[in-house]
NUKEZA-430911 format. One line per field, with one value per residue (C-alpha): residue number from 1; x, y negated, z negated. Coordinates in nm, 2 decimals. Last residue first. Layout:
N
n NUM ...
xx X ...
yy Y ...
zz Z ...
//
This chain:
727
n 727 726 725 724 723 722 721 720 719 718 717 716 715 714 713 712 711 710 709 708 707 706 705 704 703 702 701 700 699 698 697 696 695 694 693 692 691 690 689 688 687 686 685 684 683 682 681 680 679 678 677 676 675 674 673 672 671 670 669 668 667 666 665 664 663 662 661 660 659 658 657 656 655 654 653 652 651 650 649 648 647 646 645 644 643 642 641 640 639 638 637 636 635 634 633 632 631 630 629 628 627 626 625 624 623 622 621 620 619 618 617 616 615 614 613 612 611 610 609 608 607 606 605 604 603 602 601 600 599 598 597 596 595 594 593 592 591 590 589 588 587 586 585 584 583 582 581 580 579 578 577 576 575 574 573 572 571 570 569 568 567 566 565 564 563 562 561 560 559 558 557 556 555 554 553 552 551 550 549 548 547 546 545 544 543 542 541 540 539 538 537 536 535 534 533 532 531 530 529 528 527 526 525 524 523 522 521 520 519 518 517 516 515 514 513 512 511 510 509 508 507 506 505 504 503 502 501 500 499 498 497 496 495 494 493 492 491 490 489 488 487 486 485 484 483 482 481 480 479 478 477 476 475 474 473 472 471 470 469 468 467 466 465 464 463 462 461 460 459 458 457 456 455 454 453 452 451 450 449 448 447 446 445 444 443 442 441 440 439 438 437 436 435 434 433 432 431 430 429 428 427 426 425 424 423 422 421 420 419 418 417 416 415 414 413 412 411 410 409 408 407 406 405 404 403 402 401 400 399 398 397 396 395 394 393 392 391 390 389 388 387 386 385 384 383 382 381 380 379 378 377 376 375 374 373 372 371 370 369 368 367 366 365 364 363 362 361 360 359 358 357 356 355 354 353 352 351 350 349 348 347 346 345 344 343 342 341 340 339 338 337 336 335 334 333 332 331 330 329 328 327 326 325 324 323 322 321 320 319 318 317 316 315 314 313 312 311 310 309 308 307 306 305 304 303 302 301 300 299 298 297 296 295 294 293 292 291 290 289 288 287 286 285 284 283 282 281 280 279 278 277 276 275 274 273 272 271 270 269 268 267 266 265 264 263 262 261 260 259 258 257 256 255 254 253 252 251 250 249 248 247 246 245 244 243 242 241 240 239 238 237 236 235 234 233 232 231 230 229 228 227 226 225 224 223 222 221 220 219 218 217 216 215 214 213 212 211 210 209 208 207 206 205 204 203 202 201 200 199 198 197 196 195 194 193 192 191 190 189 188 187 186 185 184 183 182 181 180 179 178 177 176 175 174 173 172 171 170 169 168 167 166 165 164 163 162 161 160 159 158 157 156 155 154 153 152 151 150 149 148 147 146 145 144 143 142 141 140 139 138 137 136 135 134 133 132 131 130 129 128 127 126 125 124 123 122 121 120 119 118 117 116 115 114 113 112 111 110 109 108 107 106 105 104 103 102 101 100 99 98 97 96 95 94 93 92 91 90 89 88 87 86 85 84 83 82 81 80 79 78 77 76 75 74 73 72 71 70 69 68 67 66 65 64 63 62 61 60 59 58 57 56 55 54 53 52 51 50 49 48 47 46 45 44 43 42 41 40 39 38 37 36 35 34 33 32 31 30 29 28 27 26 25 24 23 22 21 20 19 18 17 16 15 14 13 12 11 10 9 8 7 6 5 4 3 2 1
xx -2.67 -2.92 -3.02 -2.65 -2.60 -2.89 -2.74 -2.42 -2.54 -2.77 -2.48 -2.21 -2.51 -2.60 -2.23 -2.14 -2.42 -2.30 -2.01 -2.01 -2.31 -2.21 -2.31 -2.14 -2.04 -2.18 -2.07 -2.11 -2.04 -2.10 -2.21 -2.48 -2.54 -2.47 -2.59 -2.52 -2.64 -2.62 -2.75 -2.67 -2.83 -2.79 -3.00 -2.94 -3.10 -3.06 -3.27 -3.30 -3.64 -3.55 -3.40 -3.54 -3.45 -3.42 -3.34 -3.30 -3.24 -3.25 -3.18 -3.13 -3.14 -3.02 -3.08 -3.00 -3.06 -2.93 -2.92 -2.65 -2.57 -2.85 -2.84 -3.06 -2.77 -2.65 -2.63 -2.91 -2.95 -3.22 -3.28 -3.44 -3.50 -3.48 -3.57 -3.50 -3.63 -3.60 -3.69 -3.65 -3.78 -3.71 -3.87 -3.77 -3.89 -3.72 -3.78 -4.18 -4.17 -4.23 -4.10 -4.15 -4.11 -3.88 -4.13 -4.17 -4.06 -4.11 -4.03 -4.05 -3.96 -4.01 -3.85 -3.91 -3.62 -3.56 -3.20 -3.12 -2.70 -2.64 -2.34 -2.41 -2.80 -2.81 -3.18 -3.36 -3.69 -3.86 -4.12 -4.25 -4.40 -4.49 -4.80 -4.97 -4.80 -4.56 -4.43 -4.09 -3.93 -3.58 -3.37 -3.02 -2.75 -2.93 -3.16 -3.48 -3.72 -4.04 -4.23 -4.60 -4.82 -4.96 -4.79 -4.44 -4.19 -3.83 -3.72 -3.38 -3.33 -3.10 -2.79 -2.46 -2.26 -1.99 -1.87 -1.49 -1.48 -1.52 -1.17 -1.00 -0.86 -0.58 -0.70 -0.74 -0.66 -0.92 -1.08 -1.37 -1.45 -1.63 -1.50 -1.38 -1.18 -1.36 -1.25 -1.22 -1.27 -0.95 -0.81 -0.89 -0.65 -0.94 -1.03 -0.74 -0.88 -1.22 -1.07 -0.80 -1.11 -1.30 -0.97 -0.94 -1.33 -1.28 -1.00 -1.19 -1.49 -1.26 -1.13 -1.48 -1.60 -1.26 -1.31 -1.25 -1.11 -0.87 -0.58 -0.74 -0.74 -0.37 -0.32 -0.50 -0.49 -0.11 -0.07 -0.40 -0.25 0.04 -0.08 -0.33 -0.07 0.17 -0.14 -0.26 0.06 0.19 -0.14 -0.14 0.19 0.08 -0.27 -0.09 0.16 -0.17 -0.38 -0.05 -0.01 -0.48 -0.48 -0.20 -0.38 -0.68 -0.53 -0.41 -0.79 -0.88 -0.62 -0.71 -1.10 -1.05 -0.80 -1.10 -1.34 -1.11 -1.06 -1.43 -1.42 -1.18 -1.36 -1.70 -1.54 -1.36 -1.67 -1.88 -2.11 -2.41 -2.32 -2.02 -1.95 -1.59 -1.46 -1.69 -1.49 -1.15 -1.41 -1.58 -1.22 -1.15 -1.46 -1.40 -1.07 -1.11 -1.40 -1.12 -0.87 -1.15 -1.27 -0.93 -0.81 -1.10 -1.00 -0.64 -0.77 -1.02 -0.78 -0.52 -0.74 -0.87 -0.48 -0.40 -0.72 -0.64 -0.27 -0.44 -0.67 -0.43 -0.18 -0.40 -0.47 -0.12 -0.09 -0.41 -0.47 -0.14 0.14 -0.07 -0.10 -0.42 -0.44 -0.14 -0.31 -0.59 -0.33 -0.22 -0.58 -0.65 -0.29 -0.36 -0.68 -1.05 -1.28 -1.15 -1.13 -1.40 -1.51 -1.53 -1.85 -1.93 -2.27 -2.30 -2.00 -2.05 -2.36 -2.22 -1.95 -2.20 -2.41 -2.10 -1.97 -2.31 -2.33 -1.97 -2.05 -2.37 -2.20 -1.92 -2.17 -2.33 -2.03 -1.88 -2.18 -2.19 -1.83 -1.83 -2.14 -1.92 -1.60 -1.85 -1.94 -1.59 -1.50 -1.73 -1.68 -1.29 -1.34 -1.67 -1.42 -1.11 -1.33 -1.49 -1.16 -0.97 -1.29 -1.28 -0.90 -0.97 -1.23 -1.08 -0.72 -0.69 -0.79 -0.42 -0.28 -0.53 -0.38 -0.37 -0.62 -0.49 -0.45 -0.56 -0.36 -0.40 -0.06 -0.01 -0.21 -0.10 0.25 0.39 0.53 0.90 1.01 0.78 0.68 0.36 0.54 0.83 0.60 0.42 0.46 0.35 -0.01 0.13 -0.01 0.28 0.31 0.10 0.03 0.40 0.45 0.18 0.34 0.67 0.46 0.30 0.55 0.51 0.89 1.15 1.04 0.86 1.18 1.30 0.99 1.02 1.34 1.22 0.98 1.17 1.42 1.18 0.97 1.32 1.16 1.38 1.12 1.04 1.44 1.41 1.09 1.22 1.57 1.37 1.21 1.53 1.72 1.43 1.39 1.70 1.71 2.04 2.22 2.59 2.55 2.23 2.43 2.67 2.38 2.20 2.50 2.56 2.16 2.19 2.45 2.27 1.94 2.07 1.72 1.82 1.58 1.77 2.10 1.98 1.83 2.18 2.34 2.05 2.11 2.50 2.46 2.19 2.46 2.78 3.04 3.21 3.15 3.43 3.37 3.02 3.00 3.19 2.96 2.68 2.67 2.73 2.44 2.19 2.09 2.06 1.76 1.55 1.23 1.15 1.24 1.61 1.62 1.52 1.75 2.06 2.01 1.94 2.31 2.48 2.35 2.51 2.81 2.85 3.16 2.97 2.93 2.68 2.62 2.43 2.24 2.11 2.05 1.83 1.63 1.59 1.46 1.19 1.06 1.01 0.86 0.60 0.37 0.48 0.77 1.02 0.91 1.00 1.32 1.43 1.31 1.60 1.85 1.79 1.75 2.10 2.25 2.17 2.10 1.83 1.63 1.34 1.53 1.63 1.26 1.11 1.33 1.25 0.83 0.91 1.07 0.76 0.55 0.74 0.71 0.99 1.13 1.42 1.49 1.54 1.77 1.95 2.00 2.13 2.39 2.47 2.50 2.75 2.97 3.00 3.07 3.36 3.49 3.53 3.41 3.29 3.32 3.39 3.17 3.01 2.64 2.62 2.63 2.29 2.06 1.74 1.66 1.29 1.33 0.96 0.79 0.47 0.53 0.47 0.24 0.39 0.57 0.70 0.43 0.65 0.41 0.10 -0.01 -0.33 -0.32 -0.26 -0.12 -0.28 0.01 -0.28 -0.43 -0.11 -0.03 -0.38 -0.31 0.05 -0.14 -0.38 -0.10 0.02 0.40 0.54 0.81 1.16 1.22 1.44 1.17 0.86 1.06 1.22 0.82 0.74 0.99 0.93 0.56 0.68 0.96 0.67 0.42 0.71 0.78 0.41 0.14 0.06 -0.27 -0.33 -0.07 -0.04 0.12 0.48 0.59 0.22 0.31 0.43 0.33 0.05 0.30 0.59 0.38 0.30 0.66 0.72 0.53 0.78 1.01 0.86 0.77 1.17 1.41 1.39 1.24 1.26 1.56 1.69 1.57 1.83 1.68 1.70 1.54 1.29 1.21 0.87 1.00 0.95 1.01 1.32 1.33
yy -6.53 -6.35 -6.12 -6.05 -5.94 -5.67 -5.52 -5.47 -5.34 -5.12 -5.02 -4.97 -4.74 -4.51 -4.40 -4.42 -4.17 -3.97 -3.90 -3.57 -3.46 -3.51 -3.16 -2.98 -2.61 -2.30 -1.95 -1.60 -1.27 -1.17 -0.81 -0.87 -1.22 -1.54 -1.84 -2.21 -2.53 -2.89 -3.28 -3.60 -3.85 -4.26 -4.53 -4.92 -5.20 -5.59 -5.79 -6.16 -6.33 -6.53 -6.29 -5.95 -5.63 -5.24 -4.95 -4.58 -4.26 -3.94 -3.58 -3.28 -2.97 -2.60 -2.24 -1.88 -1.49 -1.26 -1.02 -0.85 -0.65 -0.46 -0.26 -0.47 -0.43 -0.73 -0.76 -0.82 -1.07 -1.09 -1.36 -1.50 -1.84 -2.12 -2.51 -2.85 -3.16 -3.52 -3.87 -4.21 -4.53 -4.89 -5.23 -5.56 -5.89 -6.21 -6.60 -6.66 -6.38 -6.02 -5.77 -5.41 -5.12 -4.81 -4.63 -4.22 -3.88 -3.50 -3.19 -2.88 -2.56 -2.21 -2.03 -1.65 -1.60 -1.37 -1.38 -1.23 -1.18 -1.14 -1.31 -1.59 -1.59 -1.66 -1.58 -1.72 -1.64 -1.82 -1.86 -2.11 -2.19 -2.52 -2.38 -2.32 -2.18 -2.34 -2.12 -2.17 -2.05 -2.08 -1.98 -2.03 -2.10 -2.09 -2.34 -2.32 -2.50 -2.39 -2.52 -2.39 -2.52 -2.72 -2.65 -2.86 -2.86 -2.90 -2.70 -2.73 -2.52 -2.59 -2.44 -2.62 -2.35 -2.08 -1.87 -1.96 -1.90 -1.58 -1.53 -1.63 -1.93 -1.87 -1.89 -2.20 -2.11 -1.96 -2.25 -1.99 -1.81 -1.51 -1.41 -1.11 -1.15 -0.93 -0.55 -0.43 -0.05 0.17 0.15 0.18 0.47 0.71 0.59 0.76 1.10 1.01 0.81 1.15 1.42 1.14 1.15 1.54 1.55 1.33 1.54 1.85 1.68 1.59 1.98 2.04 1.80 1.93 2.31 2.57 2.35 2.47 2.28 1.97 2.12 2.21 1.80 1.63 1.89 1.85 1.51 1.44 1.65 1.52 1.19 1.26 1.43 1.07 0.87 1.09 1.13 0.75 0.67 0.89 0.70 0.36 0.44 0.58 0.26 0.05 0.18 0.11 -0.23 -0.28 -0.13 -0.38 -0.65 -0.56 -0.57 -0.94 -1.05 -0.92 -1.12 -1.44 -1.34 -1.36 -1.64 -1.84 -1.71 -1.81 -2.15 -2.26 -2.06 -2.29 -2.63 -2.53 -2.51 -2.83 -2.95 -2.84 -3.19 -3.04 -2.66 -2.39 -2.25 -2.04 -1.72 -1.53 -1.60 -1.38 -1.06 -1.09 -1.16 -0.88 -0.66 -0.78 -0.66 -0.33 -0.30 -0.41 -0.15 0.12 0.01 0.00 0.34 0.51 0.31 0.42 0.82 0.79 0.62 0.88 1.17 0.99 1.00 1.34 1.48 1.30 1.41 1.76 1.75 1.63 1.85 2.13 2.00 1.98 2.35 2.48 2.37 2.20 2.43 2.73 2.66 2.79 2.62 2.80 3.10 2.95 2.72 3.01 3.13 2.83 2.80 3.14 3.04 3.15 3.23 3.54 3.47 3.69 4.05 4.30 4.50 4.25 4.10 4.21 4.07 3.77 3.69 3.71 3.51 3.23 3.29 3.19 2.93 2.77 2.82 2.66 2.35 2.27 2.34 2.10 1.82 1.85 1.82 1.54 1.34 1.43 1.38 1.01 0.92 1.02 0.86 0.49 0.59 0.71 0.36 0.18 0.30 0.27 -0.08 -0.14 0.04 -0.17 -0.50 -0.41 -0.34 -0.69 -0.85 -0.74 -0.75 -1.13 -1.15 -0.97 -1.09 -1.35 -1.05 -0.93 -0.61 -0.50 -0.32 -0.47 -0.33 -0.14 -0.35 -0.07 -0.19 0.14 0.18 0.06 0.36 0.60 0.58 0.82 1.16 1.22 1.51 1.77 2.06 2.19 2.31 2.40 2.61 2.80 3.15 3.00 3.16 3.43 3.73 3.81 4.17 4.20 3.85 3.76 4.04 3.88 3.55 3.72 3.85 3.51 3.29 2.98 2.85 2.74 2.80 3.08 3.25 3.21 3.36 3.67 3.71 3.73 3.95 4.19 4.18 4.29 4.53 4.72 5.04 5.08 4.96 4.68 4.54 4.59 4.38 4.12 4.11 4.08 3.76 3.60 3.60 3.45 3.21 3.08 2.96 3.06 2.90 2.98 3.26 3.36 3.40 3.66 3.84 3.86 4.03 4.29 4.38 4.43 4.70 4.84 4.85 5.02 5.09 4.98 4.64 4.59 4.59 4.32 4.13 4.13 4.02 3.74 3.60 3.61 3.38 3.16 3.11 3.04 3.13 3.38 3.23 3.36 3.73 3.70 3.58 3.86 4.11 3.95 4.03 4.39 4.41 4.26 4.56 4.73 4.47 4.51 4.49 4.10 3.95 4.11 4.07 3.65 3.64 3.78 3.55 3.25 3.34 3.37 3.03 2.88 3.09 2.92 3.16 3.39 3.07 3.10 3.42 3.32 3.13 3.45 3.64 3.35 3.36 3.70 3.65 3.37 3.54 3.86 3.67 3.41 3.36 3.02 3.09 3.28 3.03 2.73 2.92 3.01 2.64 2.47 2.71 2.65 2.27 2.30 2.54 2.32 2.55 2.28 2.28 2.38 2.63 2.80 2.80 2.90 3.23 3.31 3.29 3.49 3.77 3.74 3.76 4.08 4.31 4.35 4.70 4.68 4.29 4.43 4.69 4.47 4.21 4.43 4.53 4.21 4.12 4.41 4.30 3.95 4.07 4.29 4.00 3.77 3.87 4.16 4.26 4.67 4.92 4.94 5.11 5.47 5.58 5.32 5.57 5.42 5.47 5.33 5.03 4.96 5.32 5.34 5.17 4.83 4.76 4.66 4.35 4.32 3.97 3.80 3.49 3.52 3.59 3.45 3.40 3.76 3.77 3.80 3.63 3.49 3.35 3.23 3.03 2.88 2.73 2.61 2.41 2.28 2.15 1.94 1.96 1.65 1.57 1.58 1.69 2.03 2.11 2.07 2.26 2.54 2.62 2.65 2.91 3.06 3.10 3.24 3.50 3.61 3.65 3.88 4.09 4.21 4.10 4.22 4.40 4.32 4.39 4.72 4.59 4.68 4.29 4.06 3.87 3.50 3.31 3.09 3.00 2.92 2.74 2.45 2.45 2.40 2.12 1.92 2.04 1.84 1.57 1.46 1.55 1.66 1.86 1.80 1.88 2.26 2.53 2.73 3.11 3.27 3.66 3.72 4.08 4.24 4.59 4.72 5.05 5.06 5.00
zz -5.16 -5.29 -5.01 -4.99 -5.33 -5.29 -4.95 -5.13 -5.45 -5.24 -5.06 -5.33 -5.54 -5.29 -5.17 -5.56 -5.62 -5.31 -5.40 -5.27 -5.13 -4.79 -4.64 -4.96 -4.92 -4.75 -4.76 -4.96 -4.85 -4.45 -4.50 -4.79 -4.69 -4.95 -4.81 -4.93 -4.77 -4.96 -4.84 -4.77 -4.57 -4.60 -4.45 -4.49 -4.27 -4.19 -4.05 -3.92 -3.89 -4.14 -4.37 -4.33 -4.55 -4.55 -4.75 -4.70 -4.89 -4.76 -4.97 -4.83 -5.00 -4.90 -4.99 -4.82 -4.93 -4.76 -4.43 -4.22 -3.91 -3.85 -3.50 -3.23 -2.96 -2.96 -3.32 -3.58 -3.87 -4.18 -4.38 -4.74 -4.75 -5.00 -4.94 -5.12 -4.93 -5.07 -4.91 -5.06 -5.04 -4.94 -4.84 -4.89 -4.75 -4.74 -4.69 -4.74 -5.00 -5.02 -5.27 -5.18 -5.40 -5.42 -5.21 -5.24 -5.19 -5.22 -4.98 -5.12 -4.91 -4.89 -4.58 -4.41 -4.16 -3.86 -3.68 -3.33 -3.25 -2.86 -2.93 -2.65 -2.59 -2.95 -3.04 -3.34 -3.51 -3.80 -4.04 -4.20 -4.62 -4.71 -4.86 -4.51 -4.23 -3.99 -3.72 -3.59 -3.27 -3.14 -2.87 -2.79 -2.56 -2.23 -2.35 -2.61 -2.87 -2.93 -3.28 -3.39 -3.59 -3.34 -3.01 -3.04 -2.76 -2.67 -2.39 -2.25 -1.90 -1.60 -1.82 -1.65 -1.50 -1.60 -1.32 -1.27 -1.64 -1.59 -1.47 -1.81 -1.88 -2.14 -2.45 -2.71 -3.09 -3.28 -3.51 -3.57 -3.27 -3.38 -3.76 -3.69 -3.38 -3.09 -3.03 -2.69 -2.65 -2.52 -2.20 -1.85 -1.78 -1.75 -1.41 -1.28 -1.29 -1.17 -0.85 -0.81 -0.79 -0.52 -0.32 -0.32 -0.27 0.04 0.14 0.17 0.32 0.65 0.65 0.70 0.97 1.16 1.16 0.90 0.66 0.44 0.55 0.38 0.03 0.11 0.22 -0.04 -0.27 -0.29 -0.31 -0.52 -0.76 -0.83 -0.82 -1.15 -1.29 -1.29 -1.38 -1.65 -1.82 -1.81 -1.89 -2.21 -2.40 -2.26 -2.39 -2.75 -2.78 -2.68 -2.96 -3.23 -3.12 -3.17 -3.52 -3.60 -3.44 -3.62 -4.00 -3.84 -3.75 -4.08 -4.26 -4.05 -4.15 -4.51 -4.55 -4.35 -4.61 -4.92 -4.72 -4.78 -5.13 -5.19 -5.06 -5.21 -5.54 -5.46 -5.41 -5.73 -5.90 -5.69 -5.60 -5.46 -5.75 -5.81 -5.95 -5.70 -5.40 -5.50 -5.54 -5.18 -5.05 -5.22 -5.11 -4.73 -4.75 -4.85 -4.59 -4.35 -4.45 -4.46 -4.14 -3.96 -4.09 -3.92 -3.58 -3.61 -3.68 -3.36 -3.12 -3.20 -3.17 -2.83 -2.70 -2.85 -2.64 -2.33 -2.36 -2.39 -2.11 -1.88 -1.98 -1.96 -1.58 -1.50 -1.54 -1.41 -1.04 -1.00 -1.12 -1.08 -0.72 -0.60 -0.29 -0.12 -0.02 0.11 0.31 0.49 0.58 0.69 0.89 1.03 1.22 1.04 1.28 1.43 1.81 1.91 1.84 2.12 2.21 2.50 2.41 2.08 1.98 2.16 2.01 1.68 1.74 1.90 1.55 1.35 1.54 1.52 1.15 1.12 1.34 1.10 0.81 0.90 1.01 0.69 0.47 0.66 0.59 0.25 0.21 0.33 0.12 -0.17 -0.04 -0.09 -0.39 -0.48 -0.41 -0.55 -0.88 -0.87 -0.80 -1.09 -1.31 -1.27 -1.24 -1.58 -1.76 -1.63 -1.76 -2.10 -2.08 -2.08 -2.33 -2.59 -2.55 -2.90 -3.08 -3.01 -2.82 -2.58 -2.34 -2.00 -1.69 -1.45 -1.07 -0.78 -0.48 -0.29 -0.27 -0.60 -0.74 -0.44 -0.54 -0.27 -0.39 -0.34 -0.56 -0.44 -0.72 -0.53 -0.24 -0.42 -0.69 -0.38 -0.57 -0.88 -0.83 -1.11 -0.91 -0.72 -0.56 -0.25 -0.21 -0.18 0.09 0.29 0.21 0.38 0.68 0.73 0.80 0.56 0.67 0.49 0.07 0.26 0.30 -0.03 -0.19 0.03 -0.07 -0.42 -0.34 -0.18 -0.48 -0.67 -0.48 -0.43 -0.26 0.01 0.24 0.04 0.05 0.45 0.47 0.20 0.43 0.71 0.56 0.43 0.73 0.92 0.66 0.60 0.28 0.12 0.39 0.41 0.17 0.33 0.65 0.47 0.29 0.62 0.78 0.54 0.51 0.87 0.84 0.56 0.70 1.11 1.20 1.56 1.50 1.14 1.32 1.55 1.33 1.12 1.44 1.49 1.11 1.18 1.50 1.34 0.98 1.18 0.96 1.17 1.49 1.72 1.62 1.54 1.89 2.01 1.82 1.92 2.28 2.21 2.00 2.20 2.41 2.10 1.96 2.30 2.15 2.33 1.99 1.99 2.35 2.31 2.05 2.23 2.49 2.29 2.12 2.48 2.50 2.23 2.31 2.66 2.71 2.98 3.21 3.49 3.36 3.04 3.27 3.46 3.16 3.02 3.38 3.29 2.91 3.09 3.33 3.12 2.87 3.05 2.79 2.62 2.44 2.71 2.96 2.73 2.65 2.98 3.11 2.87 2.99 3.33 3.29 3.13 3.37 3.70 3.95 4.12 3.80 4.09 4.30 3.96 3.84 4.18 4.18 3.81 3.91 4.18 3.99 3.74 4.00 4.20 3.86 3.66 3.58 3.87 3.79 3.43 3.50 3.70 3.45 3.23 3.44 3.52 3.12 3.07 3.39 3.25 2.94 3.03 3.29 3.01 2.62 2.49 2.11 2.10 2.02 2.37 2.39 2.47 2.11 2.03 1.94 1.77 1.40 1.30 1.08 0.96 1.00 1.07 1.40 1.50 1.79 2.11 2.20 2.53 2.57 2.30 2.31 2.54 2.88 2.95 3.36 3.45 3.79 4.14 4.28 4.53 4.19 4.06 4.42 4.40 3.99 4.14 4.44 4.19 3.98 4.29 4.36 4.42 4.65 4.61 4.93 4.80 4.59 4.84 5.10 4.82 4.71 5.05 5.10 4.77 4.91 5.24 5.04 4.83 5.13 5.30 5.00 4.97 4.77 4.39 4.34 3.98 3.71 3.47 3.16 3.11 3.05 3.06 3.36 3.36 3.66 3.47 3.22 3.49 3.70 3.39 3.26 3.67 3.69 3.40 3.64 3.96 3.77 3.71 3.45 3.07 2.83 2.56 2.31 2.32 2.08 1.91 1.96 1.62 1.58 1.36 1.39 1.48 1.59 1.91 2.09 2.32 2.70
//
């Protein structure tokens, strides 16, 4: 036979092996009984022994009885065949010249058909039989018997045997299949493919010439014709048929692969690279990937694997719920809850995956160390290298994984989108702060034109009205800010989620395949998942902004999920401790110390807002009776109590940062009167007051506490009470 060239012939695979259990058992026996081509065999049985074994197999097959695999194993042992046959057993090392010229002058030059084709295959069969071992011949005879001489079953078994170590047996069986029907083009093409792969491309050419004539546009036949010419060194003829094949199927893996090798041998590296890239889009062949690694350092050779069109929506698949973007101060509480839940969900998943990744890494590294130690021991004991530590798929995956689009371009795209988004938020926040300060200054100026004190109730009302308008205008400006933030966040989220999705789709597969054992593969997958979670967590949103003035006259909001956790406060303290008093509940804590000379020190903590206020209060109390009138029928008693105070205060926000400072002043007046007539009594009490404050940040606030019309109220009440006394 001719020297071998590693060509990519195409053999059409039959469907799943059908038939009874005897045929399935034969598939095992074919692998056991196949030889390693022309390699020297162990001691062979004589002809009578072989005939006896075949007769036993025929008897079993004829009766439909089950052939025990143990019997077949024993048979293989008796035949003395090598049970470790490999695919392509006829193949030898490729010569230095990829495409050496072989003499084909003795081969038929015209297409073969009918009797001429039959005679040609018979001649091939005769030559094959003369060079095959007795074990290979016995395997073929047994296969024919067990297949009940059925064409389709014999064809299936020939392919199975050829690709599972029984190269010689499979090839001879394919010849017998072709001779059963020389007009069956599919079987003829499969025979041609086996001849090419087994190292006899020249012998396939006469068969393929007839096939091409009958199937001029069949890419499978055109590829095999090109492979056969490449195998005998006729590169121009091979490229002619590869071009026709690729016209029908541009991504034909075998045609592109061998065409790339021819282009490389001709010195056309650019064309070789182009064809190799086209080849790997259909099949990751080692040869094409070697060529790409040699000539392409860009990292985009496997973009067809990276730029997938149909990627699962992992975000919805794992039931993540992206927080809504706040667009109004009224959304603050609800959005804050959503952001917290989203972050917690992702953090919990990252934590769980981290535990799994840690365990997988530990087990994987332990197994890898054991494998390395065993390999070292084997090499010392035998002087031969054991099975490679990395399988071909691991090597291929390590070449695919560093893809430029996934590992560089998408990362840069995400980084640029995030930088632009963060910059936009920062600029909008800066403009917001400036505008809020201007609003604050404007309303302070407007309120400075009004007075709020005794007798100036209208001024107090205007100041209160302007204060509310200030809050409303600030909230409206915050709303504009939030709308801008939401628009920027929508654009960022779209880029971030899509890029994270593409990266996880790619990395979860190819990182997994780089694992040299099962545990390390799992570790790589968990690592890809953790990275995906970290990337999507960035769509949590921008900081929530509360209303400018708290909940003042705010419209009712939708029920927050936090409302489900509200409960009645179990604490309500009111204690007097000498000069100190303590009041505490779930909303507020107040601690007051009374010092001499009408001075108080007060500390107040609001648990809901987190704010704290320190106050130093100076006050003055005064009071007296308005006289007593006693008689047998009536009794009158009355009095006035007044309190005025002035306080300096300083407040801190929930982060214990300075919030405000200023002066608060106020007054309270209590007027009381009581009477009793013949055991029947009547009483009147009137309490009025005023309070105002001016803060650095809060501005002026305050107004009357029932002060308007106090004179009329007191006079009217007193008149009514006194007149009733003298009626």
